C-alpha positions as CSV (number, residue, x, y, z in Angstrom):
1,X,-84.8,-54.0,-80.6
2,X,-88.1,-54.3,-82.3
3,X,-88.0,-54.8,-86.0
4,X,-90.6,-52.7,-87.7
5,X,-92.6,-55.0,-89.8
6,X,-93.0,-53.6,-93.6
7,X,-97.1,-53.8,-94.1
8,X,-98.7,-52.1,-97.5
9,X,-102.7,-52.2,-98.3
10,X,-104.0,-54.7,-99.8
11,X,-107.5,-54.9,-101.8
12,X,-108.1,-57.7,-98.8
13,X,-106.1,-55.0,-95.9
14,X,-103.2,-54.5,-94.5
15,X,-100.7,-56.6,-95.6
16,X,-97.6,-58.0,-93.9
17,X,-94.9,-58.2,-96.9
18,X,-94.1,-61.2,-96.1
19,X,-98.0,-63.4,-95.2
20,X,-98.2,-63.1,-99.6
21,X,-98.9,-66.6,-99.3
22,X,-101.8,-66.8,-96.4
23,X,-103.2,-63.5,-98.4
24,X,-103.4,-66.8,-101.4
25,X,-104.7,-68.8,-98.7
26,X,-107.2,-66.7,-97.7
27,X,-108.5,-66.4,-101.0
28,X,-108.8,-70.4,-101.5
29,X,-110.4,-71.3,-97.9
30,X,-113.8,-68.9,-99.8
31,X,-113.6,-70.8,-102.1
32,X,-115.1,-68.5,-104.9
33,X,-114.1,-67.4,-108.3
34,X,-111.4,-64.5,-108.7
35,X,-112.4,-61.0,-110.1
36,X,-110.8,-59.6,-112.9
37,X,-109.6,-56.8,-110.0
38,X,-108.8,-59.5,-107.1
39,X,-106.6,-61.0,-109.6
40,X,-105.1,-57.2,-110.4
41,X,-104.4,-56.9,-106.8
42,X,-102.3,-60.4,-106.4
43,X,-100.3,-60.3,-109.5
44,X,-99.4,-56.4,-107.7
45,X,-99.1,-58.3,-104.5
46,X,-96.7,-61.7,-105.6
47,X,-94.5,-59.4,-108.2
48,X,-94.1,-55.6,-106.4
49,X,-91.3,-56.8,-104.9
50,X,-89.4,-60.6,-105.9
51,X,-90.6,-63.5,-107.2
52,X,-93.1,-65.5,-106.0
53,X,-91.7,-68.8,-103.2
54,X,-92.3,-72.5,-103.8
55,X,-94.7,-72.1,-100.8
56,X,-96.8,-69.1,-102.6
57,X,-96.5,-70.9,-106.5
58,X,-98.3,-74.1,-104.0
59,X,-101.0,-72.1,-102.2
60,X,-101.9,-70.5,-105.9
61,X,-102.8,-74.5,-107.0
62,X,-104.5,-74.4,-103.9
63,X,-105.9,-71.3,-105.3
64,X,-106.5,-72.6,-108.5
65,X,-109.1,-75.7,-107.9
66,X,-110.7,-73.6,-106.3
67,X,-111.8,-71.6,-109.5
68,X,-115.1,-73.6,-111.3
69,X,-115.7,-70.9,-113.9
70,X,-112.6,-68.3,-113.2
71,X,-112.2,-65.1,-115.3
72,X,-109.8,-65.2,-118.1
73,X,-107.2,-63.1,-116.0
74,X,-107.5,-65.7,-113.8
75,X,-106.4,-68.4,-116.0
76,X,-103.8,-65.8,-117.9
77,X,-101.6,-64.6,-114.4
78,X,-102.0,-68.6,-112.6
79,X,-100.1,-69.7,-115.7
80,X,-97.4,-66.7,-116.5
81,X,-96.9,-66.7,-112.5
82,X,-96.1,-70.5,-112.3
83,X,-94.1,-71.0,-115.5
84,X,-92.1,-67.7,-114.8
85,X,-91.6,-70.2,-111.1
86,X,-90.5,-72.8,-112.6
87,X,-88.7,-72.1,-115.5
88,X,-86.9,-68.6,-115.0
89,X,-86.8,-67.8,-111.9
90,X,-85.8,-71.1,-110.0
91,X,-81.7,-72.8,-111.0
92,X,-80.6,-74.0,-113.3
93,X,-82.4,-71.1,-115.8
94,X,-84.6,-72.4,-118.2
95,X,-84.1,-76.0,-117.5
96,X,-87.0,-77.7,-115.9
97,X,-85.3,-80.5,-114.4
98,X,-87.1,-84.2,-112.4
99,X,-88.0,-83.7,-108.8
100,X,-89.6,-79.8,-109.8
101,X,-90.8,-81.8,-112.8
102,X,-92.9,-84.6,-110.6
103,X,-94.1,-81.7,-108.4
104,X,-95.2,-79.6,-111.3
105,X,-97.0,-82.6,-113.1
106,X,-98.7,-83.6,-109.7
107,X,-100.1,-80.2,-108.9
108,X,-101.4,-79.8,-112.2
109,X,-103.7,-82.9,-111.7
110,X,-104.4,-82.0,-109.7
111,X,-106.2,-78.7,-111.7
112,X,-108.7,-78.4,-113.8
113,X,-108.6,-80.4,-117.3
114,X,-107.5,-77.4,-119.2
115,X,-105.6,-75.1,-117.4
116,X,-103.8,-77.6,-116.3
117,X,-102.3,-79.1,-120.0
118,X,-102.3,-75.2,-121.6
119,X,-99.7,-74.8,-117.9
120,X,-97.4,-77.6,-118.9
121,X,-98.0,-77.2,-122.8
122,X,-96.3,-72.9,-121.3
123,X,-93.4,-74.3,-119.6
124,X,-92.3,-76.6,-121.5
125,X,-92.7,-74.4,-124.6
126,X,-90.9,-71.5,-122.1
127,X,-87.7,-73.6,-120.9
128,X,-85.1,-74.5,-122.7
129,X,-84.3,-78.1,-121.8
130,X,-86.8,-80.5,-120.2
131,X,-86.9,-84.4,-119.1
132,X,-88.3,-86.2,-122.0
133,X,-91.0,-88.5,-119.9
134,X,-92.6,-84.9,-118.9
135,X,-92.6,-83.8,-122.8
136,X,-94.4,-87.0,-123.3
137,X,-96.5,-86.7,-120.0
138,X,-97.7,-83.7,-121.1
139,X,-98.6,-85.0,-124.8
140,X,-100.5,-87.8,-123.0
141,X,-102.4,-85.4,-121.5
142,X,-103.2,-83.5,-124.2
143,X,-104.3,-86.4,-126.3
144,X,-106.5,-87.8,-123.1
145,X,-110.9,-87.6,-124.5
146,X,-111.8,-85.7,-122.1
147,X,-109.1,-83.3,-123.0
148,X,-110.3,-83.8,-126.2
149,X,-113.6,-83.2,-126.0
150,X,-113.1,-80.4,-123.5
151,X,-110.9,-78.1,-126.2
152,X,-113.7,-79.3,-128.4
153,X,-116.3,-77.8,-126.2
154,X,-114.0,-75.1,-125.9
155,X,-113.7,-74.2,-129.5
156,X,-117.4,-74.7,-129.9
157,X,-118.5,-71.6,-128.3
158,X,-115.9,-69.2,-130.3
């Protein structure tokens, strides 16, 4: 008895539904900034059937790390997707627990400073409960001189 694989057409060609992580990894290997239309396609690929898995979120972090001048849609999508996974898709819902928080902080620390701070702040804003050490760690990152300088540069552009 053969098992039929569900297939969908995407901007990147035919992709099996269970190969979403491979799609994200392939985009990361290209090492370039995503366009707005690619972000919309990626959003559909990740959310049309089910929530993103831990492996897919890890792949999104890899993709974030190759974005040197990301479009606004990418940053918004990345923050929303990771927050949804960390706060609402994991159990207990609305709670970020120790091991999850350690993983999130380690991954965020490998990203661009402003995106990392925005992500961590968003997770804390949506979570009903998080470890006190995570709150302190995020506060420390926000107060870091390089983050404050980046925030000042961003404010000057507005």
